[in-house]
C-alpha positions in Angstrom: 111.8 110.3 108.0 108.1 109.9 107.4 107.3 108.3 104.1 103.8 109.0 102.6 102.2 107.3 99.7 100.1 110.1 98.1 97.6 108.9 95.5 96.1 111.5 93.2 92.5 110.6 92.4 89.4 112.5 91.1 86.1 111.7 89.5 86.3 114.3 86.7 88.4 112.5 84.1 87.7 113.9 80.7 88.0 110.5 78.9 86.6 108.1 81.5 84.6 110.0 84.1 84.4 108.3 87.5 87.1 105.8 86.5 88.6 105.5 90.1 85.2 104.2 91.3 84.6 101.6 88.5 84.2 98.2 89.9 86.8 95.4 89.9 85.1 92.5 91.5 83.1 93.8 94.5 85.2 96.9 95.1 86.0 100.0 93.1 89.4 100.5 91.4 90.5 102.9 94.1 89.7 100.3 96.8 91.8 97.7 95.0 94.6 100.2 94.6 94.5 101.1 98.3 94.4 97.5 99.4 97.5 96.8 97.3 99.4 99.9 98.2 98.8 99.4 101.9 101.0 96.2 101.6 104.1 98.3 100.8 105.9 98.2 104.1 108.2 101.0 103.2 105.2 103.4 103.4 104.4 104.9 106.8 101.1 106.3 105.6 98.8 106.2 102.6 96.8 109.3 101.7 94.3 110.0 98.8 94.8 113.6 97.5 91.5 114.6 95.7 90.0 117.9 94.9 87.6 120.4 96.5 85.0 119.8 93.7 81.6 118.6 94.8 81.9 115.7 92.3 84.8 114.2 94.3 82.7 113.7 97.5 82.3 110.0 96.7 86.1 109.6 97.0 86.1 111.3 100.4 83.2 109.2 101.6 84.8 106.0 100.4 88.0 106.8 102.1 86.1 107.6 105.4 84.3 104.3 105.0 87.5 102.2 104.8 89.5 104.3 107.2 92.0 105.8 104.7 93.2 109.4 105.1 92.3 111.9 102.4 93.0 115.5 101.6 91.1 118.0 99.3 93.0 120.6 97.2 93.1 122.3 93.9 91.7 120.4 90.9 94.0 121.9 88.3 97.1 122.8 90.4 98.0 119.2 91.2 101.5 120.2 92.2 100.1 122.4 95.0 97.5 119.7 95.9 100.3 117.1 96.5 102.5 119.6 98.3 99.7 120.7 100.6 98.8 117.1 101.3 102.4 116.3 102.3 102.6 119.3 104.5 99.2 118.7 106.2 100.3 115.2 107.1 103.9 116.2 107.9 105.5 113.9 105.4 109.2 114.1 104.8 109.3 111.9 101.8 106.6 111.7 99.1 106.0 108.5 97.1 103.7 109.8 94.4 101.2 107.3 92.9 98.4 107.5 90.3 94.8 106.8 91.1 94.3 105.3 87.7 96.7 102.4 88.4 94.7 99.9 90.4 97.2 97.0 89.6 100.2 98.9 91.0 102.6 96.4 92.6 103.6 97.2 96.2 106.9 95.4 95.6 107.7 98.2 93.1 106.9 100.8 95.6 109.2 99.2 98.1 111.9 98.9 95.5 111.7 102.6 94.5 111.8 103.9 98.1 114.7 101.6 98.9 116.7 102.7 95.8 115.9 106.4 96.6 117.2 106.0 100.2 120.3 104.3 98.9 121.2 107.1 96.4 122.2 110.7 96.9 119.4 112.3 94.7 116.5 114.7 94.8 114.1 112.6 92.7 113.8 109.0 91.5 111.2 107.3 89.3 110.7 104.1 87.4 109.9 105.9 84.1 112.7 108.4 83.9 114.9 108.7 81.8 113.0 106.0 79.9 110.0 103.9 80.7 110.7 100.1 80.7 107.6 99.1 82.7 104.0 98.5 81.5 102.0 101.7 81.6 100.1 101.8 85.0 103.0 101.0 87.3 104.6 104.4 87.7 106.2 105.3 91.1 108.0 108.5 91.9 109.9 109.3 95.1 111.2 112.7 96.3 111.4 114.8 99.4 108.7 117.3 100.3 111.4 119.9 100.5 112.3 119.2 96.8 108.7 119.7 95.7 108.4 122.8 97.7 111.5 124.2 96.0 110.2 123.3 92.6 106.8 124.8 93.4 108.4 128.2 94.0 110.2 128.1 90.6 107.4 127.5 88.1 103.9 128.8 87.4 103.7 127.0 84.0 100.2 125.3 83.9 101.7 122.1 82.5 104.2 121.9 85.4 101.4 122.6 87.9 99.2 120.0 86.4 101.8 117.2 86.3 103.5 117.8 89.7 107.0 116.7 88.8 107.7 117.6 85.1 109.6 120.7 86.2 111.8 118.5 88.4 112.7 115.8 86.0 113.0 118.1 83.0 115.6 120.2 84.8 118.6 118.0 85.6 120.7 121.2 86.0 118.6 122.1 89.1 117.9 118.7 90.6 119.8 115.4 91.0 117.8 112.8 89.2 117.9 109.0 89.3 115.9 106.3 87.5 115.3 102.6 87.9 114.6 100.0 85.1 112.3 97.1 85.1 113.8 93.7 85.8 114.1 91.7 82.6 111.0 89.6 83.3 109.0 92.8 83.8 110.3 94.7 80.8 107.1 95.5 79.0 106.7 99.2 77.9 104.4 98.1 75.1 101.6 97.0 77.5 98.9 99.2 79.0 97.4 98.7 82.5 96.4 102.2 83.2 92.7 103.1 83.5 92.3 106.0 81.1 89.6 105.0 78.6 86.8 102.5 78.2 89.1 100.2 76.2 91.5 100.1 79.1 88.7 99.2 81.5 87.6 96.3 79.2 91.2 95.0 78.9 91.9 95.4 82.6 88.7 93.5 83.5 89.9 90.7 81.4 93.3 90.6 83.2 91.6 90.9 86.6 89.2 88.0 85.9 91.9 86.0 84.1 94.3 86.0 87.0 91.4 85.6 89.5 91.9 89.0 91.1 88.8 88.8 93.2 90.2 85.7 95.0 93.7 87.0 95.1 93.8 90.9 95.1 97.5 90.8 95.8 98.5 89.5 92.4 101.9 90.7 91.1 102.9 92.8 88.1 104.5 89.6 86.7 101.1 87.8 86.9 99.6 90.6 84.8 102.4 90.6 82.2 102.3 86.8 81.9 98.5 86.8 81.4 98.7 89.4 78.6 101.6 87.7 76.9 99.6 84.5 76.9 96.5 86.3 75.7 97.4 88.6 72.8 93.7 89.1 72.1 93.4 91.1 75.3 96.5 93.2 74.4 94.7 94.3 71.2 91.7 95.7 73.1 93.5 98.9 74.2 96.7 98.9 72.2 95.5 101.8 70.1 94.5 104.1 73.0 96.4 107.3 72.5 98.6 108.5 75.4 97.9 112.1 76.1 100.7 114.6 75.6 102.0 116.3 78.7 100.7 119.7 77.6 97.2 118.2 77.4 97.0 117.9 81.2 
């Protein structure tokens, strides 16, 4: 079974345009994320799924420069983009990852894939049915066949934009499983997702505070420990509003 880590990334964020190319040390956020994700040995391949928009050419060029595979698809129909990416690269199992999560821990990717393969389910994530992790560490695992089945069953723009909402909101149609954060990583009150300028400011503080330039393979526990010891940094982005699902 071929397992592909598919990272959704685009330049056209409404709240923080170009966020995936904002620098962390000497490389962009997407570069840091790719470097970290590539350490997950449960992944056979890592692919960046971006859009056909001209503005996303910098993402394609960056991927070409560092030798990472990419795919271009619909900007708004992200469900189809991810499915087309998986089909194009003949992936059997999709590990869906967010391009705005440069601190994503490869150990959590390995854990999610291992748990999925050990359970008889269609879908597994570390934020369903409740999120116990810091924001910015989401991992979802499901078969390409499951996404293909869901894609045929909904044309709702919200479902098409969020890829998997139709799956995890329909437990009567799909077998769902979730995993919780280990006790030392239970921190749903913390934000490490790059969504607004306040997030970038806070995440830069974390990156510099844990010397991310010298050690780009820092752990999620390192991030949490730094924030707990530096409540001033937590306050920088604690009031950033999480968008509702229907807002895209």
